[in-house]
N, C-alpha and C positions, 0 to 999 in steps of 0.2 A: 556661787561656781564660776562665774560669767572671767571670774577675777584674776581665778585661781588658772584655769582654763587659757585666759591672755600671756599670762606667764609663764605657762606652760610654754606656748608656741615663742615670745620674748628666746625662752633659754634655746629650744631647737633652732631658732635661726640662728640665734647667736654663733652657737655650734658651728651649724653649717656654712657659719660666716670666719670663721676663725679656722676651720678647716679650709676653703677657699682660699685664705691666706698662706695656711700650711703650704697648700701645694703650690700656686704663685711661686714663693721661696726656692722649696725642692727643686720645681721645672728651670728659675732661674739661673740658680745654679748650677743645675748640670747642662743647660745648654752655656754658658760660659765655660765649664770644664771642657765638654763636647767643642766646641766652635773654636776653640784657643790650637786643636791641635790642625788644621789647617788658618787659620785666622793669618799668619805668618807667612803661608805661602805665595801672596800675591809682593807680598812686603819683600819677600828675599830679592830682588834686585840694585835695590834701593839699601836694605841691610849692609848687603855687599859689599856696594857703594862707599855707606858711609864709614862706615867702620870697618874697609880695607880687608875683608874676609876674602879669602880665597875660595873658588868654586868649589875645592874639593870636600876645606869648612864648614859652604854652605849647609852640606847637606844634616851639621849636627844641631842648626836650631829647629828644624823636625826632628830628629830622632834622638837628639838627647832629651827634648821633653816625655817621646815616647818612650823612651827605655827606661824613663824615672817612673814614669806615672803606668806601666806594665811589670814593672821592675817590684814598686814599689806595691801592687793595686791587693793581692794579697794579702799582707802585712798589716796598712789599714783596714780592711776587713775586719780581721785578727782585734786589731786595738778597737773595735767599735766594739768588737763584741761585749773585750772583759772594761772597758772601762765608760765606757753610753755611746752610744750611737750619736745622738744630740751634740753634744762635748765634742769627739773626734769631727763632726761633720762643722761644728763650727771654727774647730780649730784649724783644719786644712783649709777652709773659707782664706781666714785670715792671714795666713802664710800662701795662698796662691797670690792675694790683693798683694801684698809684703815684695813677691817674688817679680809682680807686673811692676812693683813701683820701683822695683830695682832695674828689670830688663828695657823702661819704657828711658830711663835715665844714665843708662849703660853709655859708658866711651871708649868701650874698648872689646873686638871679641871675648875674652876671655871674662870677663863679667856679663856682658848675655848670656855667656852659654853656662853659665853660673847659674842665672837667674832665669834658664827654661827651666834647666835640672830640680831648682826648689819650684817650682813652678807644677813638672811632671809631680813632687811631693805630696804637694795642696792637691792633686787635685787625687793623687789615691786614694788621702783619707777621706778627701770628698766625699765622692763619686758613691762607693760600698754603702756608707752611709746613708748617704740623699737612698737608693734602692732600697735598703734594711725603714727608716725612716715611713716610709708611705704604709710598709708591714703595720707599723707598729701607731700609726696615726691613726689609719684611716681604718673603720670598720668591715670585716668583711661583707661582698656582697656589692650591690651595683655602685659605689661610691669609690671602694677597694679598686675596682677594675677602671674607674675611667681615673681614679688616679695615677693607675700603670698607663692605659693606653697617652693619654697625656707626657707622663714619663719619655715613652715608646718617642711618642712626637719630636720632644724636644734634642732627642739620643738621634732622632733620622735626621731628622732640618736642621743641625750644628752643625755639620760640617758644609751646607751652601749655606747657610748664613753665616761660619767664617769667613770663606770666602768674597761672597759681595760686601758685610760691612768693612773686609780686609779692604778691598779696593778701593768702597769710597775715602775711610782713611788717610790710608795710602797717597791717596789725590789729591789729600786738601797740603795745605803749606801753613796755613795759621788754624788757629781754635781760639775760639772766644776774644779774639783780638790778638792772640800774643801768637808769635812766630812761632813753631816749631818743626819740624821733621814728622811727615802723616804718618811713617811706620811707624814712632815711637808711640803715636796716640792705639795704635792694637795693641799694644800692652799696659798704658799708660787708664785707659777706660775700664782696667778689670778692676781697679781701684778704688772707684766708690763703691761698685756693684757689688765688689768679695767684700767691703769691709761695710756696706750695709746691711747684705746677707747673717752674715755672721753674728752682728749684731742687734738683729729680728728671730733669731734659733731662739734661743730661749726664749721670749718668750710668744712663737707662736708653737716650738715644737715641743711635743710631749716628749723627757728619758725615757732609752729604752732601757729594760733591765740586762744588770751585769753578770757575765757568768766567769764562769773560775775559770784558773787553768795558765796555762806561760808563754809566751813570748817567744818564737824560734826566729832569737834574731840570730841566728849561724847562718840559719837557711838564708834568710833574707839578705844576710849580705856578703854570703856565697853566688847565689846567686846572682844577684845583682850583678854584681862585679865583671862574672863571668862571661855574662852577657855585654858588660861596657867593654870587657878586653877583645871578646869577639868585632866587636863590630868598630871599637876601636883601629885591629888589627888590616881588616879588607878595610878600613877606610885610606890604612898607611898604604898599602896595597898600591889604591890606586892614583897615588901620587907619585909622580915621575921624578919628584923628589928622593925617592925610595921606593916602591916595588916589592915585593915578590921578598925576592932574599934581602930585604935589611933586617938589621939585626931588629928596629922596634917590632917590626913588622909578626917577624918570629916571633921577640917573646912576648908579642900579647895575644894572639891566636894560641898559642901554646898554654898561656896563663890562662887564657877565657876556657878555655876547654877541659883543665884541671880542674879549676874552682868548679865549671861546671858537675865533670864528678864530684867533687867532695858534695857538690849541694844534693848531688839526690842520695850519696852516701848519707848526710847526716837524714835528710828527709826520710830515709828506711829505718833511720833507732831512733828518734824522735819521738814525745806522747805526741806530744801536738804537731803534727804537722802543718806547715805552711801550706805546699802540697801533697794532702794524699798518694801514695802511691795505685790505693785500691782505683782512683776515679778513674786508673788509663788501662785498668785489667778489661772492664771491656771494649770487643771490638768497635760497636758502633758510636762508644764516647771517645778512642780511642782515634780511630777515623775524622771525626767530625770536627775532636782539635788539632788534626796536623792540616786537615785540610782549615779550618778557621787559623791557621798558623802562617800558610801560603798564598789564600787569597788573597787577604790587606795588606803582603809583602808587594804584590804588583798592582795593587789601589792603590797605597800609599805610594810607588815611583811614580805612577801615574797622573798623581796631584801633583806632584813636583817638577815632570819634568816638561807636562803639558802644563801647566804657568808661566815658565819660563822660557817654554815654545812661543807661547801667545802672547805674552809683552814684548821679547825682545827680538824675534823673529822673525814674527807676523807684525808687531808696531804698535797694537792694544793699550790703552790705555789704563793702570791698574781697575778704575769702576770698571770699565767692558769687556776685559778679562774675569772676575768677579763674578761678571752676570754672563759669559761664557760658560760656567758651570751648573750657573741651572739650572738646565737640565739635567743633569747629574742628581739631583736632589726630587726633582718631577718620576724623574725614570725607577728610581731607586724604590719610592715610595708605591708608583704601579707593578715591581716585582714583585715587590713585600708582600701587599694586597693581594694581588692573584697566587701566590706560593700560598698564604694562610687561609685561606679560597680553596686552594685542592690539595692540603697536606693531606687532609682529614680521608681523599678516596682515591689517591693516587701516589705510591710508592718517593721515599725521601730520594731514591737512589737518582730517580728519571728527575723529581725538582734539582737537584744543588748538582745533579750533573749536566743537564742542560744548560744549568743557572752559569755554569765553570764554564763552560764551551763556547758560550756567548762570548761571555768576558776574551777566553782566550781567543776569538776571532776581533774583538775590538781592539785590543792591543795588539798583533800582529797590523790589520790595518794601521794604528798609528802607527806604525815600523817601516810605512809606507809613505808615510811624508815627505814629500820633495818639495823644494825650495832650491835657487839658481845659489850652493852657495860656493859658486866659481871662486877662484880669486878676478877675473873680470866679473862675473857679474856683483859681488862683492865690495867691489871700489867705485861698478858702473852705478851701487847704491847709495855710499856713502858719498858718492856726488850728486847727486840728487837730494839729498838730504833724508834717505828712506832707509829700509831696509831689505836685509832679502827674501820678505817675504810677505813683503806688504800684499801682493796681488795671491795670495794666498787664499781662499773663498770658505771661509769657517760652514755654510751651509754643509760645504758637496766634501768636506774634507777633515770636520771634526764632530760638527754637530751630531751627526748620525751615525757614531762611532761615541761619542758621552752617553747618548739613548741607552744605544745595545749593552755597553759595560753595565750601564746602570742598571738597568734590566734587569741582566743576570745576575750582579752582586743582589739588588732584592732579591730571586729566585732565591740562592745559596743563602745568605745568611739568616734568613728566616728558616727554613728547613733545616740547615746544621747547627740552630741557633733550640731545638725542638731535638732534634736525635742525644745532642751534646748532654743535655741532663734529665735524657731519656730513664727513668726506671732507677735515679737514683737515690740512697736512702735518706731520708728526712732529715737527719743532721750530717747530709754531705752538700746539702742541695747550694744552699751558701757556696760553699770552693765551686760546686761545679760550675754556675753563674760567675766567679771570679776567676776560675783555668780558663774560661772563655774569652771575658772581655783580656786577660793576660794575652794573651796567643795574640791577640787583635793589637794589641798596641808593638810586645815582643818580634810574632815576625813580620809588622810592620817599619819596624829598624832593623833587623835587620835586611829586610829585602830591598829598604831604599842602600842603608849602606854597601850589599852587593852588589844592585843594579849603579848606582853611581863607580863603582871604581872597575864598571865594567863600560860606562861610557866616556871616564876618565883617560883608560886605556884608548879607545876609538880618537878618541881626541886630542890625547896625546899624536895619533900618531898623523892625523888628521894635519896637525898645526904641524909636524916637520919636515909632510908635503907638501903644506902650499906657505911656507915665509918666505922663503925663497921672493919665490912670486909676489907677492902681498909687498914686499920691498920695493921691488924691482920699479910696480909698477905704484908704486908710491911718489916716487922720488923722480919716475918723469914725469908722474903730475907738479914733479913740480912741491913735493911732500914733507919734508924731515917726518921718516917712519917713527921717528923718537921725540915727538914736538906735542903735546898734552891741544888733544881734541880743547875746542875752546868752550868754556861752560861745565868743561870733566876734569877730573885730574885719571882719565884714560890717555896713555898716545894713541899715534892712529893707529901705527901695530896693534899696540891689545885689544883696540875696540875689531878690527880688522879680523885678524885672525881667530877672536871671539866667534864674529860671524861667519865666516869660515868652516869652522867644528864643529861647532854644538849639536847645530841638527844633527851629524852627524853621530857625534856619541849617541844624543839623545833617540834614535832610529833605534840601534843594535842593542841601547835595556832595554825599547819597546820587543824587541824581538827575544829576546831574555827574558824579561816579563812573562809575552807571553806563552815562549816554552815553562815557564812554572807557574803558572796559572793553569794548561793544560795536563801536568803533573797532578797536580790538586783535583785534576778533573776525573783522570783516570784512577788514582786512589779513593775517588770515590764512587765508578761506575765496578769498580773491582771488590771493592770490600766493604762499603754502604749496605749491608743487605736485611734492615731494619724492613717490616712491611710496616704500613702504615695503619694497619689493624690494630695491631704492638702497641703501637705509637700513641694511640685513641685512648689503648690501660694505663693505668697506675698500678701506683707500688712497689714494692721491693721488685731489683733485677733475677732474675733465673738465676739459678746456683750455677751451670755451666758458663764458659767464659765463650764470648761468639756470636 
């Protein structure tokens, strides 16, 4: 009897260890996918310099990943349902690792952007499968609840970890005794992790049951290409060489709109759509999806412009810039914790409404950032080997609003996540979660493209205004404006023009982003009418719409 009990205990212990390793695997994979959305932000100035990528095209390093990830996320979830989630999870991780290798070895802009798109595709395969594998691997009850909690923590911490890790890696000039550009390590670090996770998946995870059905390939193609067309058109509109009236801009925007119209038509006709129109027919969900698309749009832009501002205008090192964003992670955890405790007692409208108003205030205050970027101030900073914003006090002008914005986003995201999947039929629950994640990624890509266009417009106007004074000032100082700055491939005129123009573009982008967040807040206050008592119930939604 004793030997039998010992055998049972050993079997139970082995089962717990297996589940533990399975959770480690899924968590590492999710952390890798999430942090890659931000890990490149700190490295952007160095990538742009080494690969000669223009300021307008630099945003594609972020939007290319987000577009592929968001545009193909629903397809990735569907592939997992049809062919087995473990298999698709492993394939996604392997794809992500190979794409990271290509990105780390990229020698030109085209190869790097293609690698980022392939990374997004790998993430779109792995991420929905990872979430579903928790359900199939862990038994219902405390074990599954703990697994979901760890998964959520990895998702929440990913952005901050990405910024800090990206800052540390970017600051390196060698690794294991090998000379290497630090920004390349932000890609190459994924290779061994991704391949090891893909290798371990079949050994630690159980395969899910396969379901019958068809792939909505036309929907995936038209939806993704439509979004790509709009983002490409917006980016061209912001470039001085093209503008809103350029043929490329108009064709891209029109093609994008037409393809998205075709996507909606396809989704309303196919038997197994990627994006069932029915999930939008409930007003609570529709409002949640709209707000969840607009809010991340402003947040993506905040990370992008503020990371460049902190490094290139204030003069922070990559690692210090990464740590400057650490309060964002702490604030979003605090906001999320408060929202999860209050959502059963306070109506979602008030939690998400206050959250978006706090984010609106933070973005407005970022738009008030002020440095001496006058031609005289810029030339004085250059002469002293400094930057125009070197005297800016982080604790007074940046830290408070990073905390306010992150706390507001914590309140907003938890609340909208609950309302977005409220009263969905069980067979649509996975689709509802997928749509929410898709809205977040696609909204971020579209928002960054839009706000980058705004920033470039004001940057170009400012450049036309300040260039003659900068040329005159450099010549009076005995410096040839077209001479290269020592240790750089940038001319004195190009460097001083960037210093004189970037802040003006960034603060206008923050101002428009503040307006976008205010629109999301108004939508929530006016139309998110679900009560907290109703949110606590489950089951099918009511027959009436709204």
